[in-house]
N, C-alpha and C positions, 0 to 999 in steps of 0.2 A: 504493499499500498504506500509505504514511504516513497520508494521510487517512481511510483505512478504519479503521485503528488509532485514530485520534483520534476517529472517530464512535463506535466501539465503547466508547472509554472514556467520552465524553460521555453515551452512551445508558445507561451504567451508573450514572449520577448521579441521584439522586431529585429534584433541584433543576432547573427550567428553565435552560438556558443558550444563549446565541447571543452571537454575535460580529459585528461590523461593521467595514467598512474605513473609509477616511478620507472617502469619499463616502457615508457613513451607510447602506449598502445591507448587508443581512444576508449573511454569508459562510458561517456554520454555525449550525445550529438542532437542538438534541438532542431525544430522545424524550420527555423530561418536559416540554419547552416545548410540543411538539405536543399533548400531554395536556391541559394548563393552558389553553391558547390556543384549541385545536379546529381550530388550523390545521396543515396538513401541511408537512413539510420542504421539499418541491419548491414548493409556493406561496410559502414563507416567504423561502427564498433568493433573493436580487437584488432583494428589495424593500426600501423604506426601512422602518426598524424602526418608526417612528410609524405607519406603516400596517397593520403586524402587531399590535402590542402594544395601540394605541390606548388609552393611559392619559391621565388628566388632565394629567399632568406633562409630556407630550410637548408640548404647546402652552404652559404657564404657566412651566415652568421643569426642562427635561430633565436628569435626574440624571447620565445618560452624557454629555451636552455639558457638564456642569460638570466631570465627572472628565477629559475630553479637554481641556478649557480649562486647567485649573488642575493637573492630576496628581494630584489628591487623590481617593481612593476614598470611595464612599458605603458605608454597612453598613446592612443590614436597614430601609430606608425604606419605610414602609407606604404603598401607593398602591392606585388602582382601575383594572382595565383592562376593556374590553369583549370577550368572547369570541367565537367564530364564530357562536354561536347568539344573540348579541345581549344575553346575560346580563352584569351587573356582577359582578365578581370582586375581592375583595381579595387583594393579594399583597405580598409583602416583596422588597424589590429591592437588589441590591448590585452596585456597578460597580467596574471597574478598567481600567487602560490595557492593551492588547496590544503587545507589543513584538516584533521578530524577535531572532535570534541575536546581532546586533551591539548590540542596545539601542535600537533606532530605533522609535519609536512608529508603529505601522501600522494602528492601529484601536483598537477598545475590546471590552470584554467585559461582559455584564451576565448575572447569575444570579438568578433568582427562585422563590419558592416560594409555593404557595397557601395562605392563612391565612384562607379564608373560614369555616371551621369554628372557628378560634380566635376571629375576631371576632365570630362569633355567640355562642359561649360566653361571651365577655367581656362581652357586651350582657346576656347573662342573668344573669351573676353581678353586674354593677353594678346590675342593676334589682333583684336579690334583696337587695344588700348597701347600696344607697343610696337615698336621696330628696332629690332636687335635689342640693346639695353635702355633704349628710352622709352621712358613710361609717361604717357599724356593722354587725356581726353579732350584737350582744348582743340577747338575747331582750327585755329591758327597752326597747331602743330600737326593736326591730322592732314592738313592740306600739303605739308611738308613731307609728311610719311608716303603720301600718294604720289609725289614725283621721284622720290628715292630711288626706286628699282631702275626707272627709265634713265636717270641721271646717272646712276651706277654702271649702267650697260655702256655708256659713252665712254670717252677718254678725255672728256672735256675738263679743263682747269675749273676748279670751284672756289669761290670766295664764301667764307661764313662768318657773318657779323652778329654779334651779342655780346651783351655784358659778362664779366667773369662770373663762372658758375652756372651758365645757361646750357652746357652740354655740347660745346663746339666740337670737342675731340670724340665724343660719343657720335655725333653725327658724321665726321670724318671717318671714323672706323666701320660705321654701318655703311657708308658707300663703298669703302674697300671690300669689306666682307660680301656685298653683293655684287660686286664687279668681277670680270674675268681675271682679276690679278689677285683674288682672295688667297690663292695658295702661295704667294709671293710676300716679302716682308712688308709690313705696316710700320714706318718709322716716324716718330714725333719729335720735333724740335721746338723746344720754347725760346723763339728769338729774342724775346724780351729779357730772358734771364742770362744772356752772355754778352759780355763785352765786345765791341766791334772787332777788335783784333784777334779774338778767338773764334768769333762767329764764321768767318770766312774759311779758315782751316777746318773748323767743326763740320761744315757744310760740304765742302769740295776735298777735303784731305790735304795731305802734303807729301812732298818728296823728302827723301834723306837728304840733309845738309841745307833744307829751305831756311833754317835759321838756327841758332845756336843749340837748342836742346832737340833738334829734330835728327834723332840718331838713326832711324829707320823710316820707310814709307809707313805712313798712316792713311787707311781709306776713311773718306769722309761719309756723311749722311746720306749723299746721293749715291754713293757706291753700296752702301749697305742695303738701301731700299731698291736696287737695280731689278727691274721686272716688276716692282710693287707700286706702292704708295708712299710719298713723303708728305708728312702734314707739318706746315710752317705755321706755327701759332704765334700770334702778336706781331704778324708782319709788319704792322705799322710802326715798330720800333726799330726797324733796321736803317742802317746808316745809307747815305747816298752812294758809298762806294760800293756796299754790298747789293744795292739796288741794281746797279749796272750789271754786276756778274749775274744775278738771278735772271734779268732782262735776257741776257744772252742765252740762259739755258731754256727759256721758255720759246725765244726765237729760233735758236739753231739747235736745240736738243743735244748740246756738248757744254762741257765746262773743262777748266784747267785746275787741277789741284796746285796748291801753293807751291812754287819752286819748278813746277813741270815745263817743259817745253813743247809738249803736245797736248792735244785735246782728247777728252775721254767722251764717249757716246753716252748719253743720258736716257735709257728707257725706262721713265718713271713718271707716274701720274701725280700732278702737283695740286695739293689742296691746301689753302691757306685760310687763316683766320685772324680775326681783330676784335678787340673789344672796343675800338676806336671806330668813327665814320671815316673810312679813307678817302670818300669823295671830299670831305672837309679838309683832310691833310693835304690832298691836291690843291685845293684852292688856297690854302696856306703855303703852297709851295715847299713842303716838307716831305712830299712823297711824289715820285715821278709819275706824271699823267701816263706815259707809255706803258709802264709797268702796271699801273691801276688796270688800264684797259686790257691788259693781257691776262690779268689774273681774275678779273670780273667778267668772266664769259658766262658764268652762271652764279647767282648770289642767293645765298639763303641767310634771311634774317631771322634769328631766334628771338622770340619775345621773353623778356624777363618775367620771372614768376609772380611778381605783383600784377602783372597783365593777364595772366591765366589762373587766376587763384581756384578755378574749378578742378585743378590739378591737385591742390593741396591734400585733400583727404585720401585720394589715390596714391599719391607718393608717400604719404605716412604710413599706409597700409603696407606699400612696397617695402619701406625701410624697417617697419617693425618686423615683418617676416625675415628680412636679411639679417638683422642684428639678433633675432631669436636664434638663428641657426649659427652665427659667428659666436655668440656669448652663452649659447646653451641655456637660454631662458625661456619663459612661457608667457610673455607679456602679450594679451589680446588685443587692447585697444586704448584709446585715449578718453578723457572726460570731457563732456560738453563745454566746459570752461577752458580746457586746452585747445579744443577746435576753435572757439571764439577768439582765443589769443592769437593762434596761428594764421587765422584769416585775417586779423587786424594788423598784423605785422607786415612791413614793406620789403623784408628781404633784400638789402643790399647785396648780399652774396649769393642769392638767388639759390637754385636747387642744392647746390653744394651746401649752403648755409643751413638749409632745412634739414638736411642728412646729419649735419654736424650737431643741431638742435635734438633731434631725436637720439643720436648716440648719447648726447649728454644725459637725457632723460634716462637712457638705459642704465648709466652708471649710478644714477641715485634712485631709481625705481626697485624696490625690492618686492613688490607684489605683482599682480597682474594686469593693473591698470595704471597708466601714466596720468598723474594729477598735476595741477597747476604748480604746486609746489617744487615739481621735479624739473620744471622749465629753467632755462638760462635767465639771470636777472633781466638780462637786454629784452626778453621777450615778455616777461611778467607784466611790466606796466600797459602792455596792450589790454589787459583785463580791466584796467580802469577806465570809468565811462567817459571821462574827458580825452583819454589817449583814444579810445574807439571812435569818437566823433570826430576827431582830426584826421583819422584815418581813412583810406579809401574802403568803403563798406563792401561787404559781399552782398550779392543780389538775394532777395527773398528765395528764389529759386534754388540758388546754391545752398542756402541755410536749411531749405526743407530736405533737400537730398542728402545734405550731412545728418540732419537729425533722423532721417528714416533709415540710413546705412548705419548709424550707430545703434538702431534699436534692432535691427536685423542682426547684427553682430552680437549684440547682448544675448538675443534670443535664438541663436544659431541657425538664422534664415527662416524661423517660424513666422509667417505673416500674421497670423491670428494673435500669437502672443506679442508681436511687436505692435500691432495696432492696439492692443490693450495697454501696453507700456506706454505708447504715445497719448493715449487717451483719445483716440479718433474710432470712429466706424471702420470695420473690416473693409467694406466696400470702398470707403474713401481712400484707404491706404492703398488699395488693389488698383484705383485709378490712378493715383499719384505715381506708383512704382512704374506703371505702363507709360504715363507722361514723361517721367525723369529718365526713364530708359535705364531702371536699377535692376539688376540681377541677383535675386535673393539666393540664389543657389549658391553663389560665390561665398556666402556667410554661413552655410549649413555645417562646416566643420567646426 
């Protein structure tokens, strides 16, 4: 009777559950486990769990074995299994020790749920809101995403303009990774970080004896990027002398290493970037107009974060996931007060500064939710009303989306619970979710 009662209880659970003894043979297998794996209870019980679940972790790092060896439970680890029909399915598994009434370990228990649909939706969403490592749902950025594949297929010189921290190098790498040069080197050079005397030899290399310390030949960045892409960041900072030499590379596809008497062929795509408006530098006669026209064949202008604040919550989620992996934490979200502060802040350092803010919060946060007290002092004043009133406000639509996403995250994607949390009718929430193009399944885990 006792086993029957246990089976009834286990069968009422929507997650798959099975238990194993110390010999790793399955001792119980509930109805949800049958549905997910496609294997009946009669066939499963008595078999080794690895022969039933057929997950890649069974051979490389069994989670249940880790729990049995260390006593540490595993929570919601995403793995793939092969079901009875031979299909690969994504599941999230959790493990714990199985003990008898006297506290002695007699085996282990593993629960799992099918996340195939969640994984599929996540891939669709990531594809919709990202390009390479660039995360955005801003229409301005989406327009840039749309032209990247065609731009990458060409061999055209590209100029990327945008403030520091807007992701200029990420766009340059995306162009390279989408191009036919993807298997060749991508070489980045920060022209503003090198003095003029070093920049020329750094770019073009030098021959032994070219100057006092030149004991042997040294290849420059153009040589290292041969066949690939060279990214010249902060090109607006280079001197007139280096501008002339760079113009020759663009015009004739050749260059001369310092101290050389012959030219070298340059099979390199050139992508440049600047945090200054180069057309203004041309008018000020501090940048050559002929070089400007050569590098400005295609120009991408990256908006600052303050002009695309609809990306803030998406980026915050991205950085939280990233730092959870790096720091082995389990922070789920931020409070509404933190969201308000982040939306009110102007981000002179753009996306890079937002990333630093979230990392700062991770250092101070010991729980699962980032609170206002974890924010840097420079961001916290944004919570004061007089500061908020002088900052560029978020739109009502943006704030609505933020509140709904926060509620869905707190309730693991459950729309009914989220509506109750927000104090609105369920049908109203469904209508707003559709209008704001929110994907509740993204928050289901």
